[in-house]
C-alpha positions in Angstrom: 91.1 -56.9 -70.1 89.2 -53.7 -70.3 87.3 -54.4 -73.4 86.3 -58.0 -72.6 83.1 -59.0 -70.9 83.3 -61.1 -67.8 80.4 -63.6 -67.9 80.5 -64.1 -64.1 80.1 -60.4 -63.2 76.5 -59.3 -62.5 75.0 -57.0 -64.9 73.5 -53.9 -63.1 69.8 -53.4 -63.4 68.6 -50.2 -65.0 67.3 -47.5 -62.4 63.6 -47.2 -62.0 62.2 -44.1 -63.5 60.3 -41.9 -61.0 56.8 -40.8 -61.9 56.6 -37.1 -62.8 55.4 -35.0 -59.9 51.9 -33.7 -60.2 51.6 -30.0 -60.6 50.0 -28.2 -57.6 46.9 -26.5 -58.5 46.6 -23.0 -57.3 43.3 -22.2 -55.4 40.8 -20.3 -57.3 40.0 -16.7 -56.2 37.5 -16.6 -53.3 38.1 -20.2 -52.2 40.1 -20.8 -48.9 43.3 -22.8 -49.2 43.0 -26.3 -47.9 45.0 -26.7 -44.7 48.0 -28.9 -44.9 48.0 -32.0 -42.9 50.2 -31.7 -39.8 53.3 -33.9 -39.6 53.0 -37.0 -37.5 54.6 -37.0 -34.1 58.3 -37.8 -34.3 58.6 -36.6 -37.9 60.4 -33.4 -38.6 58.2 -30.5 -39.7 58.5 -29.3 -43.2 60.3 -26.1 -43.7 58.2 -23.0 -43.0 55.9 -24.8 -40.5 56.3 -24.4 -36.7 57.3 -27.5 -34.9 54.5 -29.0 -32.8 55.1 -30.2 -29.3 54.8 -33.9 -28.5 52.6 -33.1 -25.5 49.0 -32.5 -26.2 47.4 -30.1 -23.7 43.8 -30.8 -23.3 41.5 -28.0 -22.2 40.0 -28.2 -18.7 36.4 -29.1 -18.3 36.3 -30.5 -21.8 32.8 -31.7 -22.7 32.7 -35.0 -24.3 30.3 -35.2 -27.3 27.2 -37.3 -26.9 26.7 -40.4 -29.0 25.8 -39.4 -32.5 26.8 -35.8 -32.0 29.7 -34.4 -34.1 32.8 -33.4 -32.3 33.5 -29.8 -32.1 36.7 -28.7 -33.9 39.4 -26.6 -32.4 38.3 -23.6 -34.4 34.8 -23.9 -32.8 36.3 -24.1 -29.3 38.4 -21.0 -29.9 35.3 -19.2 -31.3 33.3 -20.1 -28.2 36.0 -19.0 -25.8 36.4 -15.7 -27.7 32.7 -15.2 -27.5 32.6 -15.8 -23.8 35.5 -13.5 -23.0 34.7 -10.9 -25.6 33.0 -7.6 -25.0 29.2 -7.5 -24.2 27.1 -7.2 -27.3 25.5 -3.8 -27.9 22.0 -5.3 -27.7 22.5 -6.4 -24.1 23.9 -3.0 -23.2 20.8 -1.3 -24.5 18.5 -3.5 -22.4 20.3 -2.8 -19.1 18.5 0.6 -18.4 15.1 -0.9 -19.2 15.7 -3.9 -16.9 16.8 -1.6 -14.1 13.6 0.5 -14.5 11.4 -2.5 -14.4 13.2 -3.8 -11.3 12.7 -0.5 -9.6 9.0 -0.3 -10.4 8.4 -3.9 -9.2 10.3 -3.1 -6.0 8.0 -0.1 -5.3 4.9 -2.1 -6.0 6.0 -4.9 -3.7 6.8 -2.4 -0.9 3.4 -0.8 -1.2 1.6 -4.1 -1.2 3.6 -5.2 1.8 2.8 -2.0 3.7 -0.9 -2.3 3.0 -0.9 -5.9 4.1 0.9 -5.1 7.3 -1.6 -2.2 8.1 -4.6 -4.5 7.4 -3.1 -7.2 9.6 -2.6 -4.7 12.4 -6.2 -3.5 12.2 -7.4 -7.1 12.2 -5.3 -8.0 15.2 -6.6 -4.9 17.1 -10.3 -6.0 16.5 -9.4 -9.6 17.3 -8.0 -8.6 20.7 -10.9 -6.2 21.6 -13.4 -7.1 24.3 -17.0 -8.1 23.6 -18.3 -4.9 25.0 -16.0 -2.9 22.7 -17.0 -4.8 19.6 -20.7 -4.3 20.4 -20.1 -0.6 20.8 -18.2 -0.3 17.6 -20.9 -2.3 15.7 -23.6 -0.1 17.2 -21.8 3.1 16.1 -21.2 1.8 12.6 -24.9 0.8 12.3 -26.0 4.2 13.6 -23.8 6.1 11.1 -25.0 3.9 8.3 -28.6 4.6 9.2 -28.0 8.4 9.4 -26.2 8.3 6.0 -29.1 6.4 4.4 -31.6 8.9 5.8 -29.5 11.8 4.4 -29.3 10.2 1.0 -33.1 9.6 0.9 -33.7 13.2 1.9 -31.3 14.6 -0.7 -33.0 12.5 -3.4 -36.4 13.7 -2.4 -35.3 17.3 -2.4 -33.8 16.9 -5.8 -36.9 15.3 -7.2 -39.0 18.2 -5.8 -36.7 20.8 -7.3 -36.7 19.2 -10.7 -40.3 18.0 -11.1 -42.5 20.6 -9.3 -44.0 23.5 -11.1 -43.4 25.8 -8.2 -39.6 25.6 -8.1 -39.1 28.8 -6.0 -41.6 27.6 -3.3 -39.9 24.2 -3.0 -36.5 25.8 -2.9 -37.7 28.1 -0.1 -39.0 25.2 1.9 -35.7 23.4 1.5 -33.8 26.4 2.7 -36.0 26.6 5.8 -35.5 23.0 6.6 -31.8 23.3 6.2 -31.7 26.4 8.4 -33.6 24.5 11.1 -31.2 21.5 11.0 -28.2 23.9 11.2 -29.8 25.8 14.1 -30.3 22.6 16.1 -26.7 21.4 15.5 -25.3 24.8 16.3 -27.5 25.2 19.4 -29.4 28.3 18.2 -32.7 26.4 18.2 -34.5 24.3 20.8 -34.9 20.6 20.0 -36.6 17.5 21.4 -36.5 13.8 20.7 -35.4 10.5 22.1 -32.3 10.5 24.3 -31.1 10.1 27.8 -30.5 12.0 31.0 -27.1 11.4 32.6 -26.5 12.6 36.2 -22.9 12.8 37.4 -22.5 13.0 41.2 -19.1 14.3 42.5 -19.2 14.2 46.3 -15.4 14.2 46.6 -14.8 16.9 44.0 -12.6 14.7 41.9 -14.3 15.1 38.5 -11.8 17.0 36.2 -12.1 19.0 33.0 -10.8 16.1 30.9 -13.6 13.8 32.3 -16.3 16.2 31.2 -14.7 16.5 27.7 -14.4 12.8 27.4 -18.1 12.4 28.2 -19.0 15.0 25.5 -16.8 13.3 22.9 -18.0 9.8 23.7 -21.6 10.9 23.4 -21.0 12.6 20.1 -19.2 9.5 18.9 -22.2 7.4 19.8 -24.5 9.6 17.7 -25.6 12.4 20.0 -27.0 15.3 17.9 -27.3 18.0 20.5 -26.9 18.3 24.3 -26.8 20.6 27.2 -25.0 20.5 30.6 -26.6 22.2 33.6 -28.5 24.5 31.3 -25.5 25.4 29.0 -25.9 24.3 25.4 -23.0 22.5 24.0 -21.8 23.5 20.5 -18.9 23.0 18.2 -16.9 25.7 19.9 -17.8 24.7 23.5 -14.9 25.0 26.0 -14.6 23.3 29.4 -12.3 25.0 31.9 -11.8 25.3 35.7 -10.6 23.0 38.4 -12.2 19.9 40.0 -15.2 21.2 42.0 -15.2 24.5 40.1 -15.8 23.6 36.5 -16.9 26.1 33.8 -18.7 25.4 30.4 -18.2 28.3 28.0 -17.3 30.5 31.0 -20.5 29.6 33.0 -20.0 27.7 36.2 -21.6 24.3 36.7 -22.1 22.6 40.0 -22.5 18.9 41.0 -24.5 16.9 40.4 -23.9 17.6 36.7 -26.9 16.9 34.5 -26.4 16.0 30.9 -29.5 16.1 28.6 -28.7 14.5 25.3 -30.8 13.8 22.1 -29.7 10.7 20.1 -30.0 6.9 20.2 -30.4 6.1 23.9 -29.1 2.5 23.6 -26.0 3.5 21.7 -25.1 6.3 24.0 -25.6 4.3 27.2 -23.4 1.5 25.8 -20.7 4.0 25.0 -20.7 5.4 28.5 -20.4 1.9 30.1 -17.6 0.5 28.1 -14.6 -0.9 30.2 -12.3 2.0 30.9 -14.9 4.5 29.7 -16.5 7.5 31.4 -18.6 5.7 34.0 -15.7 3.5 35.2 -13.3 6.5 35.3 -15.6 8.7 37.3 -16.4 5.9 39.6 -12.7 5.5 40.3 -12.5 9.2 41.2 -15.1 8.8 43.9 -18.1 9.9 41.9 -21.1 8.0 40.5 -23.1 8.1 37.2 -26.8 7.4 36.8 -28.2 7.1 33.2 -31.9 7.1 32.3 -33.2 6.5 28.8 -36.1 8.7 27.8 -38.4 8.7 24.8 -38.6 12.5 24.7 -35.8 14.8 25.9 -36.1 18.6 25.6 -33.0 20.5 25.0 -34.0 24.2 25.2 -30.8 26.0 26.2 -29.7 28.2 23.4 -26.3 29.5 22.2 -25.8 32.9 20.7 -25.1 32.9 17.0 -21.4 33.4 16.5 -20.5 35.9 13.8 -17.4 34.9 11.9 -14.6 37.4 12.0 -12.3 36.0 9.3 -14.3 33.4 7.3 -16.7 34.5 4.5 -18.7 32.6 2.0 -17.0 32.0 -1.4 -18.9 33.3 -4.4 -18.5 33.1 -8.1 -19.2 29.4 -8.5 
């Protein structure tokens, strides 16, 4: 019967009412939208979202965070990678020329210091390998030059005091001019001189003494402090020339004959030491068949004179 109620038939329960869906609040202007949670693996992605792969690719050389340190998010990793591969900042580009200039300057300074050190080391090694006689000669020459320089400084100071403190300035200046003229005349060979020195006699029985041997003797004597000298009556000056052949030597065009006699004014000890150094004048002339005899004297007279040379091209500069 359609209209009758069957007591044994179960009565259907009323359907549960679903709660009304909450309205989605729109983000306020200026606030970023909250990211939606990604779908769990195995669940289909919602419409509009790209499907994520089941395999998770971990970056190589991932740095595990230390205990207590917050883990870096994927956005931070991407920012770091972009910063490492991105273009060089403008500040670093502006510093490159300055760094290059500083490197160049430091390189030049280092090279200069290295060159100075190498040169000093070479000079030190040369003195360390020299013989005792050479070292004594070098020391004597340095001491002699120092003594002469000290004497010149004392004389200049005395002359300056006389020129500035005396009442008779013109007379003092005249005396100073005369003293200087005498000193120049002795050095040039236009005035006779006397003083301590030595006599050196060179015998050449085999005629083996050459022009270079006489020149070496003159230069060695000057280096040892000789102030003026003469050879066989010929005054030696700054423009002296030695020419000829062995056995027929000429000094300033005037012939000299063996035995050659050198009269030299200067420190006797220093000059004799310079002549007797190993490989020096005495040893070289002895090897050529000659002999050298040196006598130190307290008073040597050098009276040979040179004519005063008149300069053809040079003239004193005025206006200062």
